[in-house]
C-alpha positions in Angstrom: -204.7 83.7 -65.7 -204.0 79.9 -67.7 -202.6 79.6 -70.9 -205.9 77.3 -72.2 -208.0 81.4 -70.9 -207.0 82.2 -75.0 -208.2 78.8 -76.1 -211.5 78.4 -74.4 -214.2 78.9 -76.5 -216.7 80.9 -73.3 -214.5 82.7 -70.6 -216.9 84.0 -67.9 -215.6 86.5 -66.5 -216.4 88.1 -63.4 -215.7 91.0 -61.6 -216.0 92.1 -57.7 -214.0 95.9 -56.8 -211.1 94.0 -56.0 -210.5 91.7 -59.1 -211.5 90.2 -62.1 -211.6 86.0 -62.5 -212.2 84.0 -65.6 -213.3 80.7 -65.5 -214.0 78.3 -68.6 -217.9 78.4 -69.5 -218.5 74.5 -69.5 -215.7 73.4 -66.8 -216.6 75.7 -64.6 -212.3 76.1 -64.6 -211.1 78.5 -62.8 -208.8 80.4 -65.9 -207.2 83.6 -63.1 -207.3 86.2 -62.2 -206.7 90.1 -62.7 -205.7 92.0 -59.8 -207.8 94.9 -60.5 -208.5 97.8 -57.7 -211.8 99.8 -58.9 -213.4 97.0 -60.8 -216.6 96.9 -60.3 -217.9 97.2 -63.9 -217.4 94.9 -67.5 -218.5 94.9 -70.5 -217.0 93.1 -73.6 -216.8 93.6 -77.6 -216.9 91.2 -80.7 -212.7 90.6 -80.6 -213.7 88.6 -77.4 -211.7 91.8 -75.6 -213.0 93.2 -72.0 -213.2 96.5 -70.1 -213.1 96.8 -67.0 -212.3 99.6 -64.4 -209.8 100.6 -62.5 -208.9 103.0 -59.9 -205.0 104.3 -59.1 -203.0 107.3 -58.1 -204.1 109.4 -61.5 -207.9 108.1 -61.2 -211.0 105.8 -62.1 -210.5 104.4 -65.6 -211.2 101.9 -68.1 -209.0 99.8 -69.2 -208.9 97.1 -72.1 -207.7 93.2 -72.2 -207.7 90.7 -74.6 -209.0 87.6 -74.2 -206.4 85.4 -71.5 -204.2 88.2 -71.3 -203.1 89.8 -68.1 -202.1 93.4 -68.5 -204.1 95.9 -70.0 -203.5 96.5 -73.8 -205.0 99.4 -73.5 -206.3 102.7 -70.9 -208.7 105.6 -70.9 -209.8 108.0 -68.1 -213.2 107.7 -66.8 -215.1 109.4 -64.4 -216.0 106.6 -62.1 -217.7 104.1 -64.5 -220.7 101.7 -63.5 -221.4 99.9 -66.6 -219.9 100.0 -69.9 -220.9 98.0 -73.7 -219.4 98.3 -77.2 -220.8 99.1 -80.5 -220.0 95.6 -82.0 -220.3 98.1 -85.6 -218.3 101.1 -85.0 -216.7 100.1 -82.4 -217.4 103.2 -80.1 -216.8 102.7 -76.4 -220.0 103.5 -74.6 -219.3 104.0 -70.6 -221.8 105.4 -68.0 -220.8 106.9 -64.9 -221.5 108.0 -61.5 -221.7 111.4 -61.7 -222.4 114.4 -59.9 -226.2 113.1 -58.7 -227.9 115.2 -61.2 -228.2 113.3 -64.5 -224.8 115.0 -66.1 -222.3 114.5 -68.5 -223.7 110.2 -67.1 -222.8 108.9 -70.9 -219.4 108.5 -72.3 -219.1 107.9 -75.8 -216.1 107.1 -76.7 -214.9 106.9 -80.7 -213.4 103.1 -82.0 -212.6 103.0 -78.1 -209.4 105.7 -78.2 -208.7 110.0 -76.8 -211.1 111.6 -75.1 -215.2 110.9 -74.5 -217.6 112.5 -76.3 -220.7 113.0 -72.6 -224.5 113.8 -72.7 -226.5 113.8 -69.9 -230.1 113.4 -69.1 -231.9 114.4 -66.0 -234.4 111.9 -66.3 -232.0 109.7 -64.3 -230.8 110.1 -60.6 -228.7 107.5 -61.0 -227.7 105.4 -64.9 -227.4 101.9 -64.4 -227.1 99.7 -67.5 -226.1 100.0 -71.1 -226.4 98.4 -74.3 -226.1 99.2 -77.7 -228.6 97.0 -80.6 -226.8 95.9 -84.3 -227.2 99.2 -86.0 -225.4 101.2 -82.8 -228.2 102.6 -81.2 -227.8 102.9 -77.5 -230.4 101.5 -75.1 -229.1 103.0 -71.3 -231.7 101.6 -67.8 -231.9 103.4 -65.4 -233.7 105.0 -62.0 -235.6 107.9 -61.3 -236.8 109.1 -58.3 -240.1 105.8 -58.4 -239.2 103.6 -61.1 -236.9 102.0 -63.5 -237.1 104.0 -66.7 -235.3 104.1 -70.3 -233.6 106.7 -72.9 -232.2 105.9 -76.1 -228.9 107.2 -77.8 -229.7 106.5 -81.6 -226.9 105.8 -83.9 -225.1 109.7 -85.1 -227.8 111.3 -82.0 -227.0 114.2 -80.4 -228.8 113.4 -77.4 -230.5 110.9 -75.4 -234.9 110.4 -76.1 -237.0 108.3 -73.9 -237.8 105.0 -74.3 -241.9 104.9 -73.4 -240.9 101.5 -71.1 -243.3 101.8 -68.3 -242.2 99.2 -65.3 -243.2 99.8 -61.4 -239.7 98.0 -60.3 -238.6 99.7 -57.6 -235.5 97.8 -56.9 -233.6 98.9 -59.8 -233.0 97.6 -62.9 -230.5 94.5 -63.0 -229.1 94.7 -66.6 -230.0 95.3 -70.8 -228.8 93.4 -73.2 -229.2 92.7 -77.0 -230.1 89.5 -79.0 -229.4 89.8 -82.0 -233.0 91.1 -82.9 -234.4 92.5 -79.8 -233.9 93.5 -76.2 -233.6 92.0 -73.2 -233.8 93.4 -69.7 -234.2 92.2 -66.1 -234.9 93.9 -62.7 -233.2 93.2 -59.2 -234.8 90.4 -57.2 -237.2 89.7 -60.3 -236.6 85.4 -62.1 -238.7 87.3 -64.9 -237.0 88.9 -68.2 -239.2 91.0 -70.6 -238.3 91.1 -74.9 -238.8 95.0 -76.2 -238.8 95.7 -80.0 -237.8 99.6 -79.7 -237.8 101.8 -82.4 -237.6 105.7 -82.4 -238.4 106.3 -78.5 -241.4 102.9 -79.0 -240.8 99.7 -77.4 -243.0 97.1 -78.0 -243.9 93.4 -75.8 -242.5 91.2 -77.2 -242.8 87.6 -74.6 -241.8 86.8 -71.3 -238.4 84.7 -70.5 -238.1 82.7 -66.3 -235.3 82.3 -65.5 -235.4 79.0 -63.3 -237.9 79.1 -60.3 -239.5 81.6 -57.6 -237.6 80.9 -55.6 -234.5 82.4 -57.7 -234.2 86.9 -57.4 -231.8 88.2 -60.4 -228.9 90.7 -59.5 -227.2 91.2 -63.4 -226.4 89.1 -66.3 -224.1 89.0 -69.8 -226.0 87.5 -72.8 -224.1 86.7 -76.4 -225.8 84.5 -78.6 -228.2 81.1 -77.0 -225.8 81.6 -73.5 -227.2 84.1 -70.9 -224.4 84.2 -67.7 -226.5 85.8 -64.9 -225.3 87.1 -60.9 -227.8 85.1 -59.1 -229.5 84.4 -55.4 -230.9 81.0 -54.7 -230.9 81.9 -51.6 -230.8 84.7 -48.4 -227.2 86.3 -48.6 -225.2 83.2 -51.6 -225.0 84.6 -54.5 -223.2 82.8 -56.8 -223.1 82.8 -61.0 -225.1 80.3 -63.7 -225.4 79.5 -67.2 -228.4 79.3 -69.1 -229.8 78.4 -72.0 -231.3 81.0 -73.9 -234.2 81.9 -74.3 -235.4 79.0 -72.9 -234.2 80.3 -69.6 -234.3 77.2 -67.3 -232.7 75.1 -65.9 -229.2 76.3 -64.7 -226.3 74.1 -67.3 -223.6 75.3 -65.2 -222.8 76.9 -61.4 -219.6 78.4 -60.4 -217.4 77.6 -57.8 -217.0 81.8 -56.3 -214.8 82.9 -53.3 -216.3 86.6 -54.7 -219.7 88.9 -54.2 -220.4 89.6 -57.9 -220.5 92.9 -59.3 -220.4 92.2 -63.4 -219.8 89.4 -65.1 -219.4 89.3 -69.1 -218.6 86.4 -71.2 -216.2 86.9 -74.1 -215.2 83.9 -77.3 -212.7 82.5 -79.6 -212.4 84.3 -82.3 
């Protein structure tokens, strides 16, 4: 990992299941690579650290790295993690897992990102997809039932997940959910339109729509950092890349990264 990774203002991390690559947001320069078996999810915290999944002889884990770091600074056991988010208020780490496919204990909450997790279930989800915290410690989760994409919320201090009334017809599944400081931004796979909602006690109010680029682009995953939106997109058939877009304008792309891996997960960190 280049020493520049510790000083660059914004770093884009991309995982492909075998490694995690770090790019400078503005110059697109490859800053370094981390060889991590099982690296298929990424998230970052307000301090600029990243969390990624890993698999070794002891099972599956979540590993924490400082920006530009090459050795984990924390390790947590997690059962087949597929997505994560860090509460900017409390520092708690939320991890979604593939679980046993029956909705049992697929949400793990690690208090202060330490120790053993408290687990939650939600049987309405056939598949758990993505999660994001708002500024008050409420966790929104995007998942799927047998028909379409659905949502649930774990309120700060809550004991169970409650349904969120976002009605969709997107059968290809969600592409992510992020908090923009005021609203939740959600996206769907293979669509280039994203949606913002105000959510309170399970009630979702539509705010507006954001179109990413043009009608030829298809969205697969994204991460939002203030006014920077970084997305895994498909410009042409079987040609995925990671690009940066202005938020909330959404178009045109500002930066495109020269990937030599297939992007499974992305996150963005900021110099503190």
